[in-house]
C-alpha positions, 0 to 999 in steps of 0.5 A: 776463245782460242779454239773459236779463233782456230776454228775460224781460221780453219774455215777461212782456209778451207773456203779459200782452198776449195774456191781456188781449186774449183776455179783452177779446175773450171779453167781446165774444163773450159779450155778442154771443152772450147778447144776440143769443140772448136779445134780438135783433141790434137790442140787440147794439150797445147792449152792445158797440159802444164796447167793441169799437171800443176793443178793436179800436183797441188792436190798432194796437200789433200793427203796432208789434210786427211792425215792431220784431220783438217778434213774428215777424209779417209787417208787410204782412199785419198792417197789412192785417188791422188797417187793414181792421178799423179801417176797419169800426169807425171809417169804417163802424160809427161814422158809421152806427150805425143799420146796427149793428142788422143781423145782419151787425154781430153776425156780424162781431163773432162771427167776429172775437171767436172768431178773437181768443179763439183767437189770443190764447189760443194766443200767451199759452200759447205763451210758456210752451210749454203750447199744447193740441193742440186749441187748436193745431188751432183756431189754424190751422183755425178761419179756414176757417169764420170768415174767410169769415163775417167777410169777408162780414159786413164787405162787407155792413156796407160796402154798407149804409153805401153804400146805406142810410147814406147815405154821401153824407150825410157828404161827396160823396166818401165813397161813392167811398171806400167803393167803393174799399175794397170793391174792395180786398177782392178782392185783400186777402181773397185775400192774407190767406186764402192766407197763413193757408192757407200757415200751416196747411200749415206748422204742421198738415201732415206730422204737426206737433203742438202740442208743437212750437214754432210761430209 
């Protein structure tokens, strides 16, 4: 009975966590799209910057989820994904807000928010075995387009901080730190993209369907 109760609490927690996260990222997505369309990229950070930073920072808890086994996610790839985004939010966008008015900031948040709305919605519905086939397909296919957009936007934002920040205005070593992070994108992006391709083959290959329980 205790094990059953614990399982129920865990399921309720994961439903709540993923649902709230999906709503938060949907809010970011809506703000970016509306302001970008009706105004310009210049106004996007005015309506989304702080909220996006807080929302992304809260994702640190997902590292704990992976470490403690709350979700069956690989710790290393989870750490890489969360750390890279925290780097963008706190080490690139926050110190150099003047760069956030560029189109790359908007495209970065667009890719992130679309990815997360799909991902969190998928995992929330998975807890009650109600994942639509279309959402299942998007979960393991949307990254084919969104990941390159996100990565290229992240690199562009970092380059802007490096050359137009200027990064050296903070500390003499800051530009070197940014260069090191940029170099880490070469193996890092390959690892993460390869991981998602592997997941796609596993869960969409050989006639897999949304009704089958997936990771």
